[in-house]
N, C-alpha and C positions, 0 to 999 in steps of 0.2 A: 707577373706574366705566368700563364699556365701553358705548358708544352702539350703537344699531342699525346705524348706518352702518358702524362698524368691524367688525360681524359679517358684512357683505355682502362677497362676493367674496374675493379673495386680498389678504392683507397679509403682509409678510415678517417681522413682529415681533409681540410681545405674545401669543405662543402660549398661555402659561399663563393670562393674564387673559381672553382670548377663550374658551378652553376652559372656564374656570370660569364665565364668563357663560352659556355654552350649557348647562352642567350644571345651574346653579341658575335657569334661565330660567323654569320653571314651578313653581307651588306644589306641594308634596308631592314634590319631586325626591328627598328623602331616602328615600322608600319603596322604590324599586327598588334603591337602594344597600344598604339594610338587608337586603333579600331576597337580594341577591347575597353579602352578608357571611355570611349563614347558609349559602348554597349552597356557599361555599368549603370547608365542613367535610365535604361529600359527596365521597368519594374519586373522582378522575379525572373523572367526569361533571360535578361541580360546577365544576371548573376549566375544562373545555371550555365549559360554558354561560356562565360569566362572561366568558371571553375572546371567545367568539362574539358575545355581546351587545355588548361594547365595539366589536368590529369592524363589526357591523351599524350601530351608531350612527355610527361614523366613516365608513361608506360613504355615509350620508345627508349627513354634513357635507361629504365630498368632492364630492358632487353640488350643493353650494352651497345646501343646504336647512338652514336654521337651526331646529333643533328640540332640545328638551330630551329626555333619555332617556325612552322610553315607559314609562308606569306600568301600563297595563292591556292585555290582549289580546295579550301577547307570545307568539309561537309558540316555546316553549322547545325543542322538538325540533330546529327549524331552527337555533336559536342553538348548540345542542350540535354540530350538524353543521358549522357555520362554525368553531367552536372546534377541532373535530377536524381539519378541513382545515388550519387554521393550525398545529396541532401537528405534522402531517406535514411541512409546509414548514419549520418550525423545526428539526425533527429532521434533515431532509435537509441543510439548510444547516449545521447543527452538525457533521454527519459530514464534510462537505466541509472545513470549517474545521479539524477534527481531523486529517484526512489531510494537509492542507497543513502543519500544524504538525509532524507527524511527519516529512514530507519535509525541511522546513527544519532540523529537529533532527539529521537524519542527515548534513548537510553538514559535512565535516571542518573543524576549526579554528574556524569562525565559526558553527557550528550553534547554540550556546547564545545568541549574540547575535541571530541571526535569529529564534529562537524567542521571545526577549524582545520584539523589535520587533513580531512578529506578534501576540503576546499583547496588547500595548498597542493595536495597531490593532483588535483584536477587542473593545475596550471599547465601540465603536460597533455591535457586532454585533447587539445587541438591537433597536436602532432600524431598522437595515437590514432585518432579518427582518420587522419590523413593516410596513415599506413593501411588502415582497413579499407578506405575508399580506393586507394591505388590498387590494392589486391583485387577488389571487385572490378576495377577497370581492366586489369590484365585478363581476368577470366570472362569479362562481359557477363557476369552473373551477380545478382544482388546478394545471394547467400554467401558468396565468397568473402564478403565484408563482415560476416558474422561468424566466421570460422575461428572461434576463440583459441583453439589449441595451436593453430598455425601462427596466429598473431602473437600469442603469448610466447611461443618459441622464438620468434624473430626478436621481440622486444627483450627477452631475457638473455639472448645471445649477445646482443650489442646495444645495451642500454646507454653506454657512453656516446655512441654515435647519435642516438635520438636526442640526448642532452645537448650535443653540439648543434644540431639543427634547431632545437628549441631556443638555444642562446642566440643563434642567428636570427630567428624570428623576433625575439625580444628586442635585440638591437635595432632591427628594422622598424619595429613598432615605435620605439623611442624616437628614432629619427623622424618618422612620419608625424609623431605628436609634436615634436619641436617645430618642424616646418609649418604644420597647421596652426600652431599657437602663434607663431610669428605673423602669419598672414592675418589671422583673426585679430591680433593686437593692433596691427596697422589699420585695420578697418575700424576698430573701436576708437583709436586715437583720433581719427578724422571726424568722429561724431561727437567728441567731447565739447568743442566750442558751441555747437548747436544745442546740446543738452544743457549746458550751463546757462546759455542765453534764455532758453525757455523757462528754466527753473527760477532764474532771477526775475523774469517778467511776472510769473505767477506769484512769487513772494511779494513783489511790490504792489501789484494791483489785484491780488486775489480777494481782497476784502470788498472791492467795489464792483466786481464783475460777478455775474450769475454762475451758478454751478454748471448749467448747460454750456455756457461760454468756455468755462475752464475745461470741460470735457472735450469740446471741439478743438481747443488749442492743443490739448495733449494728443488727441488723435492725429491732428495735422503734423505734430512733431514726430510721432511714431512713423507715419507713412513717409515723411520726408527723410527720416533717418534710414528707413529701409531702402528708399530709392538711392540715397547716397552710398549706402553700403553694398548695394546689389552687385556692382562690378567686382568688389573684393570677395563677395560671397561666391560668385561664379568662378573666380580664380581659385578660391579655396576648394570648391567642389571638384574642379578639373584636376588640380594638383594632387588632391587627396586620392582621387580615383586612379590617377596615373601611378602614384606610389603604391597603392594597394595592388594594382595589376602586376607591377614589377615584382613586389615582394611575394605575391601568390605564385608567380612563375618560378622564382628562385627557390622558395621553400619547397614547393611541390617537386621540382626536379631534383632538389637535394635529397628528398626521400627516395626518389628513383635511383640516385647514385648510391645511397645507403643500401637499397634493396638488391643491388647487384651482387652483394656478397652471398646471397642465398641462391645463386645460379638459376635465375628465372627461366632460361631456355630448357632446363632439365625438369621443370615442374611437371607433375602428372595431373591427375584429376584433382578437383578442389579438395576432396576429403583425404587425398594421399598425404603421407608425411613429407616434410620438406627434405630435399637432398642435403648432403653434408655441405656446410658453408665453405666458401673459398676464403683464402687468406690474402692479406695484403702482399703483393709481390716483393715489397721491400723487406719483409720479414725473412724470406729465403735468401735474399742478397746479403743481409746483415750477418748471416752465418758463415760467410767467407768461403762459399763454394761447397760442393758435395764432399762427403766422406771418402777418403782414399784408403784402400786396404794396404797393409804393409807388404803384401806379396800379390803376385798375379793369380787371379782366379780364372780357371778355364771357362770358356763360354758354356760348355756342357758339364755341369758338376757331377753328373751321374757316373760317367766312366772314371772320373777322378776318384770318387768314393769307392768304386769297385776295386780299383787298383790298390787303394790304401788298405781296404779290408783284406785283400788277397796277400799283400805284403806281410801283414801281421800274422797270417796263418801259413805263410811260406808256401802258398798254393798259387800257381799261375792263374791269372784272371781268365774267366771264360769270355770269349768274344761276345760283344753285345750284338744282339740280333734285333731286326725290325719287329716292332710290336711287342717286345719283351720288356716289361717293366714290372719286376717283382711278381711275376706270375700273372699279371693282369693284362688283358689286351689293350692296346692303344686305342683310345676312342677315335671313331671316324671323324674326319673334319666336317664341320657343319657349314651349310651355306650361309652367307651373310644375310642378316635380317633385311627384309624388304621395307620395314618401317612399321609403325604401330597400326594395328588393325582398326578399321573404322567401326564405330558402334553407332547405335541409333542416337545416343545422347552422350557426347564426349565433351565435358567441361575441362579441357586442359589446353595449355599452350601447345603441347606436343611438338616442340622443336621449331615451330614457326609461329610468329605472332599473328593472331587473328587481325584481319584488316580493320583499321580504325579510321576515323575521320581525318587524320593527318598523314595517312599513307599515300604515297604518290602512285603506286602501281595498282592495277585492278586485281592482282593476285598477291598473296602474302609474299614478303621478301624474306630472305634467309637471315636468321640471327647470326649465323657464322660468317656471312658476307655482307656487312652493312653497306658496302659500296654498290650493291645490286639495286639499291633504292633508285 
């Protein structure tokens, strides 16, 4: 079980448990999953829509908004657009990885070894591309997914978290493979008797029947086997699609949970450096509380220091006067900032997430008050 406290903010572990808790948070969570399962059978557009929906949900997660996948009022067209944007980023990164592999393979003597090492390194490629795609989804800008400096900074800061998510994806892929193999094996076992019967018939009477007759018998056997296996193939396709959708949602929102440590609400423009990462709250709690001074420190240390200096010189301290701070005038108080000034082109979250296809309200909701959704 995952408590509400564990779902808040950044924590460096339990990515699968927390992603599952967010996925199943609301009743009826299975409905959008089933809809996306069917959508996966729609060529190209279905895949874009499913991936875009997962990224938009992970975008909310990265903004520290704990919400289950939206069940109604989803703007499908915008989800497809987000998925298409992510596909372009994946394609571009894949081309670059292929070029690097080709260059390494051309190195004399050790080209094969370098290619193998690069292939092993690319096992993490899918998660790295997911980080780039989620960053582009947050900014709603394609170029944000190619900001190498920011992506490298995130990956280098917490590579262990990416490895955890990668391990989560590997385990999910193994489970999917085992389930699919069991279904396929059941389908093949049901075809074995028919296959053996046809083979025995051809072996016994192959010498006395014409080649055209043999061909017809084989074709009849193939079509009969396909018809017999069709129900199992449909089940295999539906179950595989369902498991793929669930794993895509879990892994994508796990990246959103991982990205919380980079304080997404404080991000500026796409080209701006990332703010200082936040830490796991359990790290501060493990220190046993804050440091305590062995004596009481006055709230205003300046008069205290003045008295101490005066005591050393045996001179009574001068009374402190307003605006007197070592001969410098006290700066005038400034008015609170009204907020960031609007520019003609501002690619920044700027404290409020841009409205996405899973947002309920017609205006952006506050990242500081997720309950305003």
